[in-house]
C-alpha positions in Angstrom: 0.1 -0.5 0.1 1.7 3.2 -1.0 -0.3 5.9 0.5 1.4 9.6 -0.5 2.0 10.7 2.8 4.4 13.7 2.2 1.6 15.6 -0.1 -0.6 14.8 1.9 0.8 16.0 5.2 1.8 18.6 3.5 -1.5 19.7 2.4 -2.9 19.0 5.7 -0.8 21.4 7.9 -1.5 24.0 5.3 -5.4 23.6 5.7 -4.8 23.2 9.7 -3.1 26.6 10.2 -5.4 28.8 8.0 -7.7 30.0 10.3 -11.6 29.0 9.8 -14.6 29.9 12.2 -13.2 27.0 14.5 -10.0 28.8 14.6 -12.0 31.9 15.6 -14.0 30.5 17.8 -11.6 28.5 19.5 -9.4 31.5 20.4 -12.4 33.8 21.3 -13.4 31.3 23.8 -9.8 30.8 25.2 -9.0 34.4 26.0 -11.8 33.8 28.6 -10.0 31.3 30.6 -7.9 28.2 29.3 -11.1 26.0 30.5 -12.9 27.9 28.4 -10.7 27.4 25.2 -10.1 23.6 26.0 -13.3 22.7 26.1 -14.3 24.4 22.9 -11.4 22.8 21.2 -12.6 19.4 22.8 -15.9 20.0 20.6 -14.2 20.8 17.4 -12.0 17.9 17.5 -15.2 15.7 18.2 -16.7 17.5 15.2 -13.7 16.3 13.0 -14.1 12.9 14.4 -17.5 12.5 13.3 -16.6 13.9 9.6 -14.0 11.4 9.6 -16.3 8.6 10.4 -18.6 10.2 7.9 -16.0 10.3 5.1 -14.7 7.1 6.1 -18.1 5.3 5.5 -18.8 7.4 2.3 -21.6 9.5 3.7 -20.4 12.8 3.3 -19.7 12.1 -0.5 -23.2 11.1 -1.0 -23.6 14.5 0.8 -21.2 16.8 -1.6 -22.6 15.0 -4.8 -26.0 16.1 -4.1 -26.5 19.7 -4.7 -29.8 20.1 -2.8 -28.1 18.2 0.4 -24.9 20.1 0.1 -26.6 23.5 -0.2 -28.9 22.5 2.7 -25.6 21.9 5.0 -24.4 25.0 3.6 -27.2 27.2 4.8 -27.4 25.9 8.2 -23.9 26.3 8.9 -23.9 29.4 7.4 -26.8 30.5 9.6 -25.0 29.0 12.5 -21.7 30.8 12.3 -23.9 34.5 11.4 -25.6 33.6 14.6 -21.8 33.1 16.6 -21.0 36.4 14.8 -24.0 38.5 15.8 -24.0 37.1 19.0 -20.4 38.2 19.7 -20.8 41.6 18.5 -23.6 41.6 21.0 -21.0 40.7 23.5 -18.7 43.6 22.5 -21.3 46.1 22.9 -21.7 45.6 26.6 -18.4 44.9 27.2 -18.8 41.6 28.7 -19.2 37.7 28.2 -21.6 36.8 25.4 -23.7 34.9 27.8 -23.2 33.2 30.9 -25.3 30.2 29.8 -22.4 29.5 27.2 -19.8 29.6 29.6 -20.7 26.1 30.8 -18.9 23.3 29.5 -22.0 21.9 27.8 -22.4 24.5 25.7 -19.0 25.3 25.3 -18.8 22.0 24.1 -21.5 22.1 21.9 -20.7 25.3 20.5 -17.5 24.3 19.3 -19.4 20.7 17.8 -21.8 22.6 16.3 -19.4 25.5 14.4 -17.1 22.2 13.1 -20.1 19.5 12.2 -22.0 22.6 10.2 -18.9 23.7 8.3 -19.0 22.0 4.9 -15.3 23.4 4.1 -14.3 20.6 6.7 -16.5 17.8 5.1 -14.7 18.8 1.6 -11.1 18.4 3.4 -11.5 14.7 3.8 -13.6 14.2 0.4 -10.5 16.4 -1.5 -7.3 16.0 1.0 -8.0 12.0 1.6 -8.8 10.0 -1.8 -5.9 12.0 -3.5 -3.1 10.4 -1.1 -4.9 6.7 -1.5 -3.5 4.0 -3.4 -6.1 3.0 -6.2 -4.5 -0.9 -5.9 -5.4 -1.1 -2.3 -8.4 -1.8 -0.5 -9.9 2.2 0.2 -11.6 1.7 3.4 -8.4 1.4 5.6 -6.5 3.7 3.9 -9.9 5.9 4.4 -9.4 5.1 7.7 -6.1 5.4 8.4 -5.8 9.1 7.1 -8.6 10.2 8.2 -7.2 9.3 11.7 -4.0 11.1 11.0 -5.8 14.0 9.8 -7.7 14.4 13.0 -4.6 13.7 15.0 -3.2 17.1 13.2 -6.3 19.1 13.9 -6.0 18.0 17.7 -2.5 18.9 17.9 -3.0 22.0 16.9 -5.5 22.9 19.1 -3.4 21.6 22.1 -1.3 24.3 21.0 -3.5 27.2 20.2 -6.0 27.5 23.2 -3.3 27.3 25.9 -1.2 30.0 23.8 -4.4 32.2 23.2 -5.3 31.8 26.8 -2.0 34.1 27.8 -3.8 36.7 25.7 -6.1 36.9 28.7 -4.6 39.5 30.5 -3.9 41.8 27.4 -7.3 41.8 26.5 -8.6 42.1 30.1 -8.2 45.9 29.5 -12.1 47.4 28.4 -10.4 49.3 25.4 -9.3 46.4 24.0 -11.3 43.4 24.7 -14.6 45.3 23.2 -12.2 45.7 19.6 -11.4 41.9 20.3 -14.6 40.9 20.1 -15.8 43.1 17.3 -12.8 41.6 15.1 -14.2 37.9 15.9 -17.7 38.4 15.3 -17.1 40.6 11.8 -14.5 37.5 11.1 -17.5 34.7 11.6 -20.1 36.9 9.8 -17.7 37.2 6.9 -17.0 33.7 7.2 -20.7 32.4 7.6 -21.4 34.6 4.0 -18.3 32.3 2.3 -19.4 29.5 2.8 -22.5 30.5 1.0 -20.9 31.4 -1.8 -18.4 28.8 -2.2 
């Protein structure tokens, strides 16, 4: 079995480090405290595991091949990102946390999980990178499972580094003039990404 590991890992690293909705959400929560960032990142990684499983089983390919289904996924994903963005903008105007309810472990985890699950670009990552690296002469299922597991591991390692680093910004962002600016930037980024999801 000759998997194209070099090209796969290079492409995966590039995709991982390019900021997206997950990055904005995790870092935005991480600056509120180490627990917030860690639990949100755990939700994101759980979403990645679900995407990996669906891609391995071929279910994601069925969704991608059906224009109506893919459009529905995009619409729901864009709506959720827009909701998170506007919630963050409201928090910036108030100068406080988004909502007390959103600081529970369950809420933080669900936000990370849904942000990743409802992002069609994550699904398409598994549908584009994984098949290109597979050996056409070997059984596809073991290869898809292995490559998907590696992809999730790389993402998980990335979040294990990013979340603690973002937490270190908490002292800087504690300034009453800096924090609203940061929240506005995160909110605007999420809304922009929501529009991008619909147009791509």
